[in-house]
N, C-alpha and C positions, 0 to 999 in steps of 0.2 A: 448402758441399760438395754436389756433385750426385751423386745415387745413381741408377744405371740399373737398372731391374728387368727381368727376363726377361719376354718376352711372355706366357708361361704364368702369370706372377704377376699381371699387371694386366688381362689380358683377362677380361671378365665374361661369364657365361652370359646368353643372351637369354631373357627371360621368354616363356612360352607365350602366343601372341597370343589363344588361346581361340577367338573367332569363333562363339560360340554364337548370338548375336543378329544380328550383321552379318558378311558374308563377309570373311575374312582369308586372305591368300595361303597361309599355313602353318597355317591353322586348320581348323575343322570343314568338312566338305563341305556345300554348300547346293545345292538345286535351282536357285535363282536365283544365278548367279555372273556375273561380267563377260561371259563368252563367251555364255551363253544370253540375257542381256539384249540384248547387241549383235546377235546373230543374229535374235532376234525383232523388235527395232525396225527393223532393216534390211529384214527380210522384209515387214513390214506397210507400211512407207513406200514400198518399191519394188514392192509387190504381186508378190513373187517367191516362188512356191511351192517352188522348189528350195532357197532359203535356209531356208524354214520346215522343210523335210525335214532339213536339217543340224541345226537347232534341236531338232527332235523326236527325231532319232537320238541326239543327245547326252543328252537327258533320259531316253530309254528306257534308255540305257547307264548313266546315273547311278542309275536305279531298280534296276538289277542290282547296284549297290554297296550295296544294302540301306538306302537312304534312306527307303523307304516299304514298307508291307506288300504293296502290289500289285506291287512290284518282284520279289517272290518267287512271283508267280502267273504261270503260263505258259498262255496261250490255246492250245487245240488247233486249230491251223490245218489246213485241208484241203490235201492235196497238189495238188488241182485246184480252184482258186478259181472262184467263179461270175463271169461277166462283170460288170464294174463298171457298165455301162449298165443292168443289171437291178436294181441296188441303189437303194433309196429316194433321191430326189434331195436335194442339199444344201439346196435352198430349203425343203424340208419338214422336214429335220432341224433347221435353224436355228430353227424355230418352237419347238423344245424348249429353246432356250438362253436363259439369263438372266444378267444381271450382278448382283453381290452388293449387299447393303444398305449402301451407303456414303453417309452422310448429307451433305446440303448444309450445310456447316459444318465437317465433317471434311475434305472436299475442296471445291475452289472451284467457282464457277458454271460456268466454262468446261469443266472436266472432267466435272462432273455432267451438263451438258446434252449434251456430246459423246457420253456413254454412252447417254443417252436417244434422241438422234437416230439413232445407229447401230443400236440394237436395234429401234427402230420401223421403220427402213428394211428390215431383214431379216425382220420379223415375229416377232422374239423379244420379250423383256421386260426392261426395266431396272427398278431398285428405288430408291425414294426414300431408303431408310434411315429413321431415326427423326427426321429434322430437318424434316419437312414439305416443301412445295414451293410456289414462287411461282405463284399462280393465272394469271399471264400466260402460263405455259407450257402451259396446258390447251388453247389454241387453236393451230391450225396456222400456221406462218409463211407468208409470201408465196410462198416457193419450194416449198411443200408439205411441208416437214419438220415433225415434231411433237416438241417438247422435253419433253412430258409423260411421266413414268415410268409405265409400264403397271402396275407393282406399287406400291401405296401401303402403306407399312408402318405398323402400329399397335404401338408399343412401350410400355414402362412410362411413359415420359416424356409420351406423347400430344402431342408438340409439333406444332402446326398441324393436328391431326386434327379436322376439322369436317365438316359435311354436304357442303360443296362439294368438299373434298378426296376424300372417300370416293366421291362420285358420279362423279368423273372417274377411277376406277380400273377396270382390267380384272381385277385380282387384288388382294386385300387380304391382307397378311401379318401375322399376329400373332406378334411376336417374343417367344417364351418365354425364350430365352436366346441367348447368342452363342457360336459354336463355340470361339473362342480363349480365352474366359473364362467358362465356364458357372458360374452361381451368383453372378456379380459384376455390378455395374452399370457404367455408363459416366459420363464427365464431359467436358463441353466447357469448357476453361478460359476464363475471362473475357476473356483477350487475343485469343481467336478469335471471341468473340461480337460481331462488327462490327454496325453498325446494320442492314444488310440481312439478316444472319442472324437478328438479334433480331426483326425484323419478320415474317419467315417463320415463326418459332417461337412468336410471340406472347409474347415476353419483353422484357427490357431490355438495351440494349447494355452491354457491359463487365461484366455480372454472370454469373459462372460458372453452368453448368447441370448439375444432378445428374440422372442417370438410374439410379434404383435397380433392383436385380435383379428384384423381383416386380412384377407388375401388381397394383394395389390392389383390382381387382375380380375377382381370380382367387386363390382359396385352395383350390380343389378342382377335380376334372375336371368337375363340374357347372357351376362358375362359368365354366370355359373354354367349355363347350358353350353357355352363355348368351351369352358374348361372340361366339362364332361366329354364333349366331342373330341377335344385335343387328346385326352387320356385314352379314349377308346381307339383313336388312331394309333397311339403309341403302343397299344397292346390289344388287338382285336379279340383275343381269347379271354381277356379279363373282364369280370363284371365291374361296373363303376358304382361305388357306394358313396352316398353323401351323408355325412354325420351332422345331424341337427340336435338341438337340445330341447328338453321338455319345457316349453314356455307357452304363455297364452298366445294363441294365434298360430301355433306351429303347424296346425293342419292346413292353413292357407298357404304357408310357405312350402309345405310338403307337396301340395297339389302342383305348384309351380315347378318344383324339383322333378316331379313325375313327368310333367310335360316337357321338361328340359332333358328327358331321356335317361335319367338315372335308373340303374337296374335294381339297386338296393337303397332303402332309406333307413337310417338308424336314428331312433329317438332315444337320446341318452338322458338318464335321470340325474337328479341333483346329488345323489349319493356317490357317484363315481368320481375318480380322479382327484381325491382330496389329499393325497400324500404331501404335496408341496403347494397347495392352494393357500391364498391368504385366509386368515381366520374369518374375516367378514364374509368371504365367499362361501366357506364351509357352512356357515350358519344361515346366510341370507340370500343366496343366489340360486337360481334354477327352481325346478319343480319336480315332484315325484314322477317317475315314468308312467305311472298309471294314468295321469291326467293327459300328458302329451301323446301317449300311444293311442288312447281311446279317441281323442280328438282327431288325430291323423287318420286312423283307420276309418272313422265315420266320414270324414271329409272326402277321402279317396273313394269310398263306396258311393257317396252321394253324387260324385262327379264322374262316375264310371271310369275311374283310373286305377282301381285297386287291383285289377287283373294283370297289370303290366309291371308292377314293382313288388319286390319282396320287402316286407317290413321286419325290422330288427329292433330289439330294445336291450338296454343294459342298465345297471345300477343296483347293486346289492341283491341280485338274484341268487338265492342261497339254498333253496330247497326245491323239490319237485312240485310242491304246491305253488311256489312262486312262478315256476315255468308254466303250470296249467293256467294260472290267472293271466299271465302275459299272453298265452296263446288265445284264450277266450276274448281278451281285449284287442286282439288283432295281430300279434307278432308271430312270425314263422321261424325266425332265427333269434339266437339269444347269446348275449355277451357276458363274460365273467372276467373280472380283473383282480380285485382285491382277494377274493377267495382262493383262486389258484396260487396267488403269492403266499397266502396263509398256509396253503398246502405245502408250499416249498420252504416254509420256515418263518415267514413274517409274523411278528408278534404285536403289530400295530403300535409301535413306539411313537409314531408321528414325527420322525426326525429325517424324513426323506430328503429334504433340501439341505441338510447340514453335513452330508457325507459321513455320518457317524453311526449308521445302522448297525446295531449290535449283533445281528444275525447274518450280516453280509449280503443282504438282498439289494437295498437301495443305496449302494455305496460303490465308489471306484477305488477306494483305498485298498492296496494290495494286501495289507495285513488283515483288515476286516473281511475281505473277500474269502480268506481262508476259513472263516467261520461258517460259510454257506454249506448247508447239509442237504439241500433239496435235490431231488432226482426227477427226471421226466415221469417215472412210474407213479410218483405221488400225484401228479396232475392227471395222469391217465385214470388212476383209481377214482379220483374225485369226479371226473367227468362220467365215468361208468356208473358210479353211485347216483349221480344226478339223473342220468338217463333212466336208470331202473326205478328211481323214485317217481319220475315223471310218468313212466309206464303204468305204475300202480295207481297214480292219480287218474290217468286216462281210463283204465279199466273200471275204476270206481264210478267214473262219470258216464261210462257206457260208450266210449269212443275207441276205435281200433287204430286210428292214424292221427298224426298231428294235423294234417290238412283238414280232417273232419272237425277238429276242435277249434280251429282258427276262427275268430269272430263270433263264437257262440256265447255271447253275453247273456242269452236267455237262460244259461245254466249257472248264472251267478246271481246272488241276491245280497242286499245289504243286511248285515247283522245288526238289528236294532235293539238287541237285548242289553247293550251296554248302558250302564247307569251313569257314566261320567257325563258331566254337563256339556263338555265339548262334543262328545260323541253324539249326544242327542240332537245337536244342531246341524249335523252333517246331512247333506242330501246327495246321494250317489246317482240320481236319475240321469244326469248328463253323461256320466261315465258309462252307465249301463244302457244308454240309448241305442236302439237298433233301427237304422234307417229303413224306411218303408221299402226301398228297392233292393234290400239285402237278399231277399228271397229270389229275386229275378236276375241279379247280377253276381259276378264272381266276387268272393270275399277273401280270396288269397291269390297269389301270383300264378297265372296260368299261361302266359305268353311272354316272349322276349320283346324287348324294346327294338324298334327299327331305328338304328343309328344313322342310316343313310350313307353308309360308307361306300356303297357302290357308285355314288355320285362323285367321289373324290378324284382329283386329277391323278393321284398315285395309281389307283386301280384302273382308271381309264387309259392312262398312257405311260406313266413313269416306270412301273414295274417291268413292262415289256421292253421299253427303251433301254433300261439298265440291266437287263437280265444277264448278259454276258459278263458285265463288270461284277455283279453281285455273286454270281456262281463261280467265276474263274479269275476274278481280279484283273480283268483286262481293262486298260484305261480307255475311257470314252469321253466324248464331248458332244452335247446336243443343244439345239436352240429350240425354244418353245415360246408360244404366246401365253399370256396369263391374264385373267380378269378377276375383279374383286369378289366374285362369287366362288372363286377357287380358294377354299379355306384349308388350312392345315397341310399345305403342300410340302411334301417330302417326309412327313412323319411316318407314314406306313412304309415307305422305302427304307427309312432309317431303322425301323423295327425289324424288317427283314434282314438287314445287314447285321444288326445286333444279335439276332437269333443265331446267325451263322458264325459270326466272328467274335462275339462277346464284346467286352469293353474296349478291346484293342481296335475294333473297326477295320477299315481298309487302309492301304497306304495313301499318303497324302495325294490329293488330286486324282484319285482313281476315277471318280465320277465328277464331271464338270457339266453343270446344267445352266444355260444362259436363258433367262426369262425376259420378256419384253411386255410391259403393260402395268396394270395396277394389281398388286397382289392382295388377296383377302386376308382375313385374320389368321394369326399364328403361322405365317409363312416361315418355314425352316424350323419349326418347333421340334425340340429333342433330337436334332440332327447329329449323328455321330461322326467320328473321325473318318477321313477319306473322301468326304464330299465337299465340293465348293458350289455354292449357289450364287450366281450373279444376277441381279435384277436391275434392268434399265427401265426406270419409271418411278413408281412409288409403292408404298406398302401401308396396309391398315395396321391396327393395333396388334400387340403381342409378337412382333417380329422376333424370331430367335428365342422364344420362350424355352427355358430349360436346355439351351444349346449344349451339346455334349461332345464337342470336339471338332465340329465342322468349321468351314470358313464361309462367311456371309458377306457379300459385297452389294451395296445399293448405290447406284449412281443415277444422276438425272438423265432423262431421255435426250438423245441427240437432237430431237426436234425442239426441246425446251430452250427458251432464251433467257430465263431468269437466272439471277446469281444464286448458286446453290446455298452459300453460307447464310443467306437471308430468308430462306424458305424451308418450311417443314416438308420432309420427304418420307418420313416414317411416322407412324402413329404413337399412341401411348404405350407404356409398359413394355418397351422393347428389351429383350434379353433378361426378362424377369426370371430369377432362379437359375440363370445359366451357370454351368459348372466347368466348361472347357471350350476352347475354340478361339477364333479371331473374327473381328467384324470391322468393316470399313464403310462408313456412311457418308456419302457426299451430300451434305445438307444437314438440316436441323431435325432433331427428334422431338416428339411430344413430351408429355409429362412422365415422371417415374422411370427414367431411363436407367437401366442396369440396377434396378432394385434387387436386392438379394443376390447379386452377382457374386459367385465364389471362385471364379477361375478364368473368365473370358477376358481377353485383351481387345479393347474396342477403341476406335477413333471416330469421333462425330464432330460436326461443325457448329454445334449449338444445341441447346435442349431447354425444355420447359421446367416447371417446378418439380421439386422433390427428387432431383437427380441423385443417383448413387445411394439412395436411402437404404439403410440396413445392409449395406454391402459387407461381405465377409472375406473377400479375396479378389484376385484379378487386378487388372489395370485399366484405367479409362483416361483417354486424352480428349479434352474438349477444346476445339479450335475456334471457340466463339463464346457468345454470352450464354449464361445459364439463368434459370428462374430462381425463385426463392426456395429456402429450406434445403439447400444442397447439403448432402452428407448427413442428414439426420439419422441417428441410430447406427451410423457406420462403425463397425468394429474390426474391419480388416480390409486388406487391399489398399491400393493407392490410386488417387486421381490427380490429374494435372490439368489445370484450367488456364487457357489463354485469356488473360484478363485485359481484353482490348479496351474496355471502357473504364478500367480502374475502379470498378464497383463490386467486384466479386466478394470482398470481405463482408459487405453488408448483406449479401444474399446467402452466404454459407451459414449453416447451423454449426456453431463452434462448440457445442456442448461436449462432444466426444472426440474432436479432431484438432490437430494443430495445422496452421497454415504457414508455409514458408516459401520464399522465392527460390527458384532453381539456383544451385551453385555448381562449381566445377567438380561435379561428382558423377557417380554412376547414374543418377537421375537424368542428367542432361543427355547422356548417351542413350538411355532408354527412350526418352521422349523423341529425340531426333530420329532414332531408328524407326519408331512407330509411325512418325509423320512421313518418313520416306516410303514405308510400306503403303501407307494411305495414298500417297501420290502415285505409286506404282500401279495400284489396283483400280483407282478411280479417276486419275488425271485431275485431281482437285486443284482448282485455281488458288484456293486459300492455302493449301499445303505448299504449293509452289512459292507463293509470296513469302511465307514464313521461312522456308528453307533458303530462299535467295537472300534474305536479310537476317540470317540466323543470329549473328552476334548482337544485333539490336533487339530482335524479336524475342529471343530466349529470356530476356530480362522481364518479360511480361507474364511468364508462366509461374503459377503458384501451385506448389505441391500440397495436396490434402492427404494427411495420414492420421489414422486414429492413434491416440496416445497409448492405450494399452497394447495395441498391436505393435507399435514402434518399440515399446519397452521390451516386449517379448522377442521381437526380431533381433534387437541389439544384444539381449542376453544370450540368445542361441548362438549368435555370431561370436560373442566373447568366449563362450565355452568351446566352440569349435577351434578357435585360435589357440586354445590351451591344449589342444590335442585330442579332445573328446570326439567320438564318432557322432554322426548326425543324430542317431537314435538316443545316445547318452546325453548329448547336448540338449535335446528337446526335454528329456526327463529332468535334467538338472535345472534348466531354466524354469520349468513348471514348478518344481518343488520350491525354488527360491521365491517365485512369484506368489505361490500359495501361502507362504508365511510372511508376506509383506503386508502389514496392516494398512499401509498407505495406498494400496492399489485401488483403482477405481471400481473395477468390476468384481462381482462375486462376494462382496462383504455385506 
């Protein structure tokens, strides 16, 4: 029997499409929708400013739909605008423009380099992101283009951060947090860590990379000030930029950052960096840049700090009106990230973390990369359009230069004509507050920070002592005294060598400097190849930070009577982010030894908590006890621990690593040779005891190796034994790993 139901009985209600994360026709309003993307891409491809005006008019209209806080801010335009030809030219305005920190790895080589070429052409700055940069890009191409990003980012991961990388920066950005997900770290899944990405980052193909939220050398504003000082020593010509996020109280933090001698402070809005953020962060973390920027500007003005720092902001700045509002709220420089990617072809599919980008932007897949159609000219056209639109806004407001417009919140008012119940409850008085002393003090950057570099031991003594070695490669050896107020010793010297010789540095032991006393913070930071620093005494925190090929030896003073293996001789966070070199420490280290090590071989006689945390490469031999949480987050490299008390397995974090005793293999040879070197350079009693009783003592060594790392190393070796070249073996092992559903990282 057939039963016919009335249409009203069987017709189902359509579910709400939502559209919170991706645009849906009947869903939430988005600034990026098919029409705005289409108009922008056509405008930049055809170099058509009239099409760009349609794009910006649509966006400015959307802002009035209350999609942004600035959409309810109304500039007070003059009835008689000043002539456009009297306004600061676009060529000068574009020097204030930057592209966002999108790492090589999150986006592909073609997109990353297109951004760099475009920004270098217009005199702006592109940003490496936290994934490092291929050194081949540091030299100009035959056609005169430069693929090097002017801003080199230093994030918690420290991927690829070495002396050569820092030396080739015009600006160095310390990423304290990310606008879209403040307080959270990042991750590059193993399936996106292709061999060329791993090489640039100093890691292993196919092994997922963790980027935790904190920098392990920053636990206070003083620590941040130290990192600023370290990086300024590593490149005296570069500005030091500190990236903060728009959050309640960011103004107070920014005041501390300004006192810590940052040259630029970026206030990043919650709209930015959402490509691979967790959904909860996209919706519920961070604040609009309008709030953080206004608070920061006001706080700096109130504390007479505004004249010494440049303020920058970013987060969906998409039109000239957005730029004008940002300037009036206090920003002098402006970042763009998603929109330049849209100009290059991005269609906002929101699959950045899946390696499946259909237009070949946010993918490393060789086949998908063939779909990339973007050109540097597209980004250049976008930036020129933005600068011209900004000029028209300034002319309408009656200002001839950006500096005149900065901080002029008196030219903004809240649009209270909106009838929406939420709009009626908004009070913009705090955003539009003008500090009383604003008329008496500078409200934009007018002077350089004094970084105190003239007080450094390098400028006082080391450069002169080593002049012949640096200029002519003549081998030298000098003896010096050192005290704990001598900070960042050797870093300026290393910078001079790197500028002259690049990543290759000098021949081994060209410069040998022997120090006696107590070294201050960041002794031997970012020291390149060809230098040996020997310290008789002790060292403060951050010893060998970012070590880039040098040899560092620390031994107890001849006057000291204590047993080295029982006493701490160097401070916390030694060799953090080190990329190459060797280290021999006669005594114990503090906490967080060799965190983020990606290439250093180090021997130490004991250490505190969190040793080898997040390590991605290199080797560490510990000839004594360790603290808790050893090897947490370790994804590469190998550690060997002398388990003298038979309690190491209780102290290790075994989440990502395997623990095995030494066997009659290559490991035994490696460990023994490293201990011999340690004895040779330090005369260590502990090393001598172990070597004199090697057959018995070697049984106490435990090898610590990450599971994913070991699997990839074994796979690469297997393919090499089958006759594949190293390059082909890497790719074959990566492909096999990427299709293994059982693998730990990247799924």
